[in-house]
KOLLUMMAR-542166 format. One record per residue (C-alpha): residue in one letter; x, y, z. Coordinates in steps of 0.25 Angstrom, whole numbers, padded with zeros to 4 digits, m for minus. Layout:
<filos>
A_X_Y_Z
...
</filos>
This chain:
<filos>
M_0407_0240_1031
H_0403_0238_1045
T_0391_0246_1050
Q_0396_0260_1055
T_0389_0270_1064
L_0394_0284_1062
S_0401_0290_1073
R_0395_0304_1073
N_0404_0310_1084
L_0417_0304_1077
L_0413_0310_1064
I_0410_0324_1069
E_0423_0324_1077
L_0430_0321_1065
M_0423_0330_1055
E_0424_0342_1065
R_0439_0341_1062
W_0438_0342_1047
N_0445_0353_1040
C_0436_0357_1028
R_0447_0365_1021
N_0458_0354_1020
K_0448_0342_1022
Q_0455_0336_1034
F_0452_0332_1048
E_0460_0340_1058
L_0465_0331_1069
P_0475_0333_1080
P_0486_0324_1074
G_0484_0331_1060
N_0474_0332_1048
I_0468_0321_1040
T_0459_0320_1029
I_0450_0309_1022
T_0457_0303_1009
L_0452_0296_0997
M_0460_0284_1002
D_0452_0284_1015
V_0439_0283_1007
A_0444_0272_0998
L_0449_0264_1010
I_0438_0266_1019
L_0426_0266_1010
G_0432_0258_0998
L_0427_0268_0988
R_0434_0272_0976
V_0440_0286_0977
T_0447_0287_0963
G_0440_0288_0950
E_0428_0296_0944
R_0422_0306_0954
V_0408_0305_0959
V_0401_0318_0954
L_0387_0321_0955
K_0384_0332_0945
E_0374_0343_0949
D_0369_0346_0935
S_0367_0331_0931
P_0353_0328_0926
I_0345_0318_0933
S_0347_0304_0927
V_0337_0293_0925
L_0344_0284_0935
E_0342_0295_0946
K_0327_0296_0942
D_0326_0280_0943
Y_0331_0282_0958
G_0321_0293_0961
A_0329_0305_0959
T_0323_0318_0953
T_0329_0330_0947
G_0325_0338_0959
K_0329_0327_0969
R_0342_0320_0964
S_0343_0311_0976
I_0339_0297_0981
S_0335_0293_0995
V_0344_0283_1002
S_0332_0276_1008
S_0326_0274_0994
L_0339_0268_0989
E_0339_0258_1001
K_0325_0254_0997
R_0329_0253_0983
L_0340_0244_0987
E_0331_0235_0995
S_0321_0233_0983
L_0332_0229_0974
E_0338_0216_0973
K_0353_0215_0977
D_0358_0212_0963
A_0368_0222_0957
T_0358_0228_0948
E_0362_0243_0944
D_0350_0248_0951
F_0354_0241_0964
V_0369_0246_0962
R_0364_0260_0960
S_0354_0260_0972
F_0365_0254_0981
L_0375_0264_0977
L_0366_0276_0979
F_0362_0270_0993
A_0376_0269_0997
F_0379_0283_0993
G_0367_0289_1000
A_0369_0280_1013
F_0384_0279_1014
L_0393_0286_1005
F_0386_0300_1002
P_0374_0301_1012
N_0368_0315_1011
A_0358_0322_1020
N_0345_0317_1016
G_0347_0302_1014
T_0348_0303_0999
V_0358_0300_0988
D_0361_0309_0976
S_0354_0303_0964
R_0366_0308_0955
Y_0374_0297_0960
L_0366_0289_0950
S_0373_0296_0938
L_0386_0289_0943
M_0379_0276_0943
E_0373_0275_0929
D_0385_0266_0925
L_0388_0258_0938
D_0401_0253_0933
R_0406_0268_0935
V_0402_0268_0949
P_0414_0261_0955
Q_0424_0270_0947
L_0419_0283_0954
A_0426_0289_0966
W_0415_0287_0976
G_0425_0287_0988
S_0430_0301_0984
A_0415_0306_0983
V_0413_0301_0997
L_0425_0308_1002
E_0420_0321_0995
D_0406_0320_1001
L_0412_0318_1015
F_0421_0330_1014
N_0408_0338_1010
W_0400_0334_1022
I_0412_0336_1032
H_0413_0350_1026
E_0398_0352_1028
F_0400_0347_1042
K_0411_0357_1045
N_0405_0369_1038
D_0390_0368_1042
K_0389_0370_1057
K_0374_0367_1056
L_0377_0353_1049
K_0371_0342_1058
H_0371_0330_1049
M_0382_0324_1040
G_0382_0316_1027
S_0393_0309_1019
C_0400_0296_1022
L_0403_0298_1036
I_0405_0283_1038
F_0418_0285_1030
L_0422_0296_1038
Q_0420_0288_1051
L_0428_0276_1045
W_0439_0286_1040
S_0440_0291_1055
Y_0442_0276_1059
E_0453_0274_1049
H_0461_0287_1052
I_0458_0291_1067
D_0458_0282_1079
I_0446_0288_1086
A_0434_0279_1088
R_0439_0269_1079
P_0432_0256_1080
S_0438_0243_1078
S_0440_0236_1065
L_0432_0225_1060
K_0438_0211_1057
C_0434_0208_1043
N_0441_0204_1030
L_0435_0216_1023
V_0446_0227_1024
F_0442_0236_1013
P_0436_0246_1013
R_0441_0250_1027
S_0427_0254_1031
C_0424_0239_1033
K_0434_0237_1044
W_0428_0247_1055
K_0418_0243_1066
N_0407_0252_1070
S_0412_0263_1080
S_0407_0266_1094
F_0399_0278_1098
R_0406_0290_1105
Q_0402_0303_1109
R_0408_0316_1102
D_0416_0320_1115
W_0423_0307_1114
F_0428_0310_1100
T_0433_0324_1102
P_0444_0322_1112
K_0449_0310_1104
F_0450_0318_1091
N_0457_0330_1099
E_0467_0320_1105
L_0469_0312_1092
Q_0484_0308_1090
G_0491_0305_1077
N_0493_0290_1081
Q_0477_0289_1080
M_0477_0293_1065
V_0479_0286_1052
W_0482_0297_1043
K_0482_0290_1030
L_0475_0277_1026
E_0484_0268_1018
P_0478_0256_1010
T_0482_0242_1013
S_0489_0234_1003
E_0475_0227_1001
E_0468_0240_1000
A_0478_0245_0990
K_0474_0234_0980
I_0459_0239_0980
D_0456_0246_0967
I_0451_0259_0974
I_0463_0260_0983
K_0472_0256_0972
N_0467_0267_0963
L_0467_0278_0974
L_0482_0274_0977
E_0485_0275_0962
M_0479_0289_0962
Q_0486_0294_0974
N_0499_0289_0969
A_0496_0296_0956
V_0493_0309_0963
L_0505_0308_0972
E_0514_0306_0959
I_0508_0319_0953
S_0510_0326_0966
S_0525_0322_0968
T_0528_0327_0954
S_0521_0340_0955
Q_0528_0353_0959
Y_0517_0356_0970
S_0519_0359_0984
T_0517_0349_0995
S_0504_0355_0999
D_0499_0353_0985
K_0503_0338_0985
D_0496_0337_0999
D_0484_0343_0992
V_0485_0333_0981
D_0486_0322_0991
G_0474_0328_0998
S_0466_0327_0986
I_0468_0313_0986
R_0460_0313_0999
D_0451_0326_0995
E_0440_0302_0980
T_0419_0271_0973
F_0410_0266_0978
R_0416_0253_0974
L_0404_0244_0972
D_0405_0232_0963
K_0392_0225_0959
Q_0396_0214_0969
V_0396_0224_0980
I_0383_0229_0976
E_0377_0215_0978
L_0374_0217_0993
D_0371_0207_1003
D_0363_0209_1016
S_0374_0213_1024
E_0378_0223_1014
T_0364_0229_1014
D_0365_0230_1029
T_0378_0238_1028
I_0370_0248_1019
E_0359_0249_1029
D_0370_0252_1040
S_0376_0262_1031
V_0363_0269_1030
E_0361_0269_1045
V_0375_0275_1046
Q_0372_0286_1037
E_0359_0289_1044
D_0367_0291_1057
N_0377_0300_1048
F_0374_0313_1056
E_0361_0311_1048
L_0361_0318_1035
L_0362_0332_1029
S_0351_0339_1021
T_0360_0343_1009
P_0365_0332_1001
Q_0380_0331_0998
Y_0385_0324_0986
A_0397_0316_0984
S_0403_0325_0973
T_0398_0336_0964
D_0404_0344_0952
A_0408_0354_0962
T_0416_0344_0970
A_0431_0347_0971
G_0438_0335_0967
H_0447_0329_0967
V_0452_0317_0966
Y_0465_0312_0963
C_0464_0313_0948
V_0459_0327_0948
R_0471_0332_0957
A_0481_0324_0949
K_0476_0330_0936
K_0477_0344_0943
L_0491_0341_0947
L_0495_0337_0933
E_0488_0348_0927
D_0495_0358_0936
Q_0508_0352_0933
V_0506_0353_0918
V_0502_0367_0920
K_0514_0370_0928
L_0523_0363_0917
N_0517_0371_0906
K_0519_0384_0913
E_0534_0380_0915
I_0535_0376_0900
D_0529_0390_0896
L_0538_0397_0906
L_0550_0390_0899
K_0545_0394_0886
L_0543_0408_0890
N_0557_0408_0896
K_0563_0402_0883
E_0556_0412_0875
S_0560_0424_0884
L_0574_0419_0884
L_0574_0418_0869
E_0568_0432_0868
D_0579_0437_0877
Q_0590_0431_0869
I_0584_0437_0856
V_0583_0451_0862
K_0597_0450_0867
L_0602_0445_0854
N_0595_0456_0847
M_0601_0466_0856
E_0615_0460_0853
I_0612_0461_0839
D_0608_0476_0840
E_0620_0479_0848
L_0629_0472_0837
R_0621_0480_0826
I_0624_0493_0834
E_0639_0489_0835
N_0640_0485_0821
T_0634_0498_0817
M_0644_0505_0826
L_0655_0498_0820
K_0650_0501_0806
N_0650_0516_0810
Q_0664_0515_0816
I_0669_0508_0803
L_0663_0519_0794
L_0668_0530_0803
S_0682_0523_0803
D_0681_0522_0788
N_0678_0537_0787
C_0689_0541_0796
F_0699_0533_0788
D_0694_0539_0775
R_0695_0553_0780
M_0709_0550_0785
E_0713_0545_0772
K_0708_0558_0765
I_0716_0566_0775
V_0729_0558_0773
I_0727_0560_0758
E_0724_0575_0759
V_0737_0577_0767
D_0745_0569_0757
T_0740_0577_0746
T_0743_0590_0753
E_0757_0586_0756
</filos>
């Protein structure tokens, strides 16, 4: 990625227009949000797969202690990680890989307020083969949303954390305001590699530009190119989106519910192969540039923010898709139970009706018997009368 300097005024202007409730930027032409596809295309991070979870109650590991963390202070300074990297040979040893990942988290992806990185990330690196399968991009987006929420709700907040470089690149992709020219290079993925550095502009330059923003200055949705669609992390995301859309199209939910499902696809890795970990001098310079970028990142807050915790809402596709399926199953079961009840009720009504008819028939039968008996009695009496008359005569 080309060296980027944060445009503080652009980012503030953009974040001022954020709606925390629906997680969208409210712009004159319409509302727009940040999606998982944006993260995948711009940063090249995996957004599907296992969630990045930092457990609050997890005991400190031996690996954490090896990196200098303690029970009372489960954090590692970014500066110490930088020194550690410089002291290690640039071979893809497990120590080097873990040190590099922690450094990248603290300096670029999940920077916090005090220049440290949470040592609990090491629990996700005990098995390094597991690391590329985690949804790091989703965690970056979650962390960014948390920080923007802090920015909007804490009027005393003076500094920002999170991966603000991503937010700036997102703005370049979607909004034609202060957009720099693109680089001419063969590397087209991730898209963060194509942008030159931006020029400095005052805040009063941005405000009227955003107030007068037109629809033709917007790219509402990033679509992967045919080449990008062949990349695994993009391919997996497209497959997941298609699966969720299929579930949505077969459900009985309203349009707003389906939009919510699509929103959740917005509302989730750091894909590093061992070849990538083997840094050359130019890549080391890029890391140093990223540190300088984050030091200019409105500086840093005093309270650490984590990429994701047990309390983090979730969602990734699979959770939402599972919820939809579970809701459909519950609904179908209710319909089946209702049919059973209706059937049983219908049978009971028929039985009651038949019993009533039987009772009526019994009554009619009894009445007929009585009438027959009465008729027989009358007939006998008439015979007696006739006999008596004949005898008298």
